N, C-alpha and C positions, 0 to 999 in steps of 0.2 A: 285706306290709310290705317284703319283700326286693325285690319288683318295683318298688315306689315308690322305694326307695333306688337301684336300678340305673338306673331311668328318670331320676332326679334327677341322678345322676352323668353319664349320657349327655348330658342337656340342658346341664349346666354345661360339660362338655367341648366340646360343639358350640358353645356361646356363646363360650367362650374361643378356640377355633380361628377363629371368624368375626371376632372383634375383632382377634385377632393378625394374620390375613391382610389384613383391611381396612386396618388401620393401616400395614401394610408395603407394600401394593401399590396403594392408592387414590391417585388424582391430586389435587393441590391445586386448590382453587377459585381463580378469578381474584380477586385483591384489588383494592379501589378505591384509586386513586392518592390520596395525601394532599397537602395544600398545603404547600409548603416555600418560604418567602420569603427564606431565608438567602442572603446573597451570598458568592460564593467569595472566599477570601483571596488576597492577592497571592502570586506565585511558584508554582512547580510543586506541585500537590497530588495525592496518589495514595491511593486507597482499596484495601483488600484485604479480600475476604470469602471465606468458604468453610468448610471443616471443620477438623479438628485440624491439618492441614498449615499452617494460618495461624498457630496459636498455639504450636506446638512450636518450640523453639530460637529464639524471639523473631525470627521472620522479618522483621517490620517494622523492627527495629533493624538486622538484618543487611543488609537492602536499602538502608536509609538510609546505612550506612557504605560499601557498595559503590558507591553513587551518588556519594558525596563523593569517593571515590578516583578517580572519573572526572570530577571537577569539576562535579558537578551537585548542587545543594541542593534538597531536597524535604521537604515535610511529609507524613507518612504516617499514615493512619487505618485501623486494621485491626479486624476482628471475625471470630472463628472459633468454630465450634460443633463440638467433638469428637463424632465418631460420626454427624454429620448427613448425610443424603442431600440431593440437590439440592432435593427438595420442601421440606424444612425450611429450607434456606438461602434459598430464595425467600420463605418465610413470615416469616423473621426480618427481612427488609427492612421489614416493616410493623408489627412489634412496637414498642410505645412505648419510647422511650429510658428506661433505668433498669431495664427488665425483663431477665432473664437471656437472653443471646445475641442481644439486639436489635442489628441492624446498621443501623438507621434513621439513626444518627448519621453513617454514611458518606455517605448521600445528602444529609443536611443540610449537610455540609461542602462539597458541590458540587465534588468533586475533578475534575481534568482527565481522569484515567483511573481505572478501577476494575479491579484484577486479580481474577479469579475462579478460585479453586483448588478444584475440586469433582469428585465422581464416583467417588472411590475407594470410598466406602461404598455407592454404587449398585451398582457392579460386585461388591463383596464380598458383598452380599446378593442378587445375581443378579436384580435387578428388571427388567433388560433395557434395551436401547438406546432404545426408545421413551419409557420412563419418564424416563430421563436427559435425552434431548434435549428432551422436552416442558418440563421444569422449567428447564433451562438457557435455553431460548428465553424463558421467562417472566422469568427474571432479566435476560437481555439487554435485552428490551423495556422493563423497568422502568428500567434504567440509562439507556437512550436517551431515555426520556420525560423524565428529569431532566437531559438534555444532558450525560451522563457517558459517556465513551468506554469501552466494555467491552473488556478485554484478557483473553481466555480462555486459560488453560493447558489444553492438550489433556489428556484423561484420562491421568494418569500410569501408567507401567508399575509394577506391583507384583506380589507373589507371590499370585496368585489361588488357585492350587491349594494352596499352603502354608498360606494362611489358612483355606481350607476344612477342612483336616485338623485345625485347632484348634477347630472349632465343636462345640457340643453337638448332641445327637441331633435336637432340635426344629429348630434353625437349619439343620442339614445337610439334613434331609428337606424343609423348606420351600424351600430353595434348589434342590434337585434337582427338586422338584415344579414350581417356577416354570419351570425350563428345559424340563421335559416339556410343560407347558401352553403356554408362550410360544414355545418354539423347537424343538419336536419331539424333545426330549430331548438336543439338542446343547448343548454349553457355549457361553455367550456369550464372545466374544473382545473384548479391549480395543479392537482396531481397529474392531469393529462399532459400539461406542459412539461412537468418534470420527467414523466415516463418517456415522452417523445425524445427528449435530449439524451437521456441515459441509453435509450435504444440506438440512437444514431452514433453515440460515442462508441458503443460496443461493436456495432456493425462496421465501423471504420477502423476497428482494431486499436483504438486510442485509450481504452479503459486503463491501461497501465501507465499512460503518459499524462493523464489528467486527474486532478484531485477534485472531487465533488463533496462539498460540505453541506450537511443537512440542516437547513434553516429551522427545522422543527425543534432543534435544541434550544433555540432562542424563543420561538413562539409557534407551537404546533396548531394553534387555532386563534383566529382573530377575535371571535366573540368572547372567549374565555380569558383572553390576555389583553383586553382593551386598555389596561393601565400602562401598557408599553407603547401605545400609539397616540400620536398627536392628532391624527385624522385617519380616515380609511386607507390612505396611501403611504403614510409615513410614520416612522417611529418617533417617540418623544425622547427627552433627555434620558429618562430611565431605560428606555428601550435601547438607546445607543450605548449606554454603559454595558448592558448585557450583550449586545451585539459585538461590541469591540472586545469584550472579554472572550467571547466565543471565537472570534477570529484569532486573537492572541494565543489562546490555548492550542488551537489547531496549527498555527505557525510554529509554535514551540515543538509540538509533536513531529512536525515535518522536518525541522532542523535537527532534532535529536538532542537538543540542549536539555540538560537535567537541572 
């Protein structure tokens, strides 16, 4: 009887671990493009998709105000999924409107540009640069398919080590295990994620079709710019002021408005 109980516990534990790691590290399958006959509205249209960085501090409203200050009027459509890795952000583009975290509406609005703010949760869960770049490329190609110009914010600087110290035992062990398996035990660096994406963009011949904005203009280093962060993973109010100003300045440069 005891052996059966022990065996059952072992099997359940093994099943839990398999499901946990599969969900965390498996890559998304390629979705089928859907038909979208909607016509873009007049004037500058901007989409924003990504993780919690999109929804915190009302980034869409902040960006709209910063653009108006520069003499540019724009309609902004945003969709953010707190805690989402790039895999989920890609999948959200194909979820039917009305379902939680669907960003399909952004595509249906046919914006001129779509700002993509993603990757913090990839780096925080240590899934590696290949995972990040793979799904970012899927997002980019989806936007291009619908004639939307991708504007990618490079993986932001944040407190990777500070965040790791806050994790529970299971998350901490899985993260270190991933680095051992994927990177010989060495920690993944933010610059590695950025370089992987830039390399894939160039290899696919998309470097002239994609705009990549360097987040270092906002904060090149977490330790030296902690006054811009609410916690290791997120900007605070002052950080969002600087971030939205950074986005507005680059949008103005793209549109050529003086």
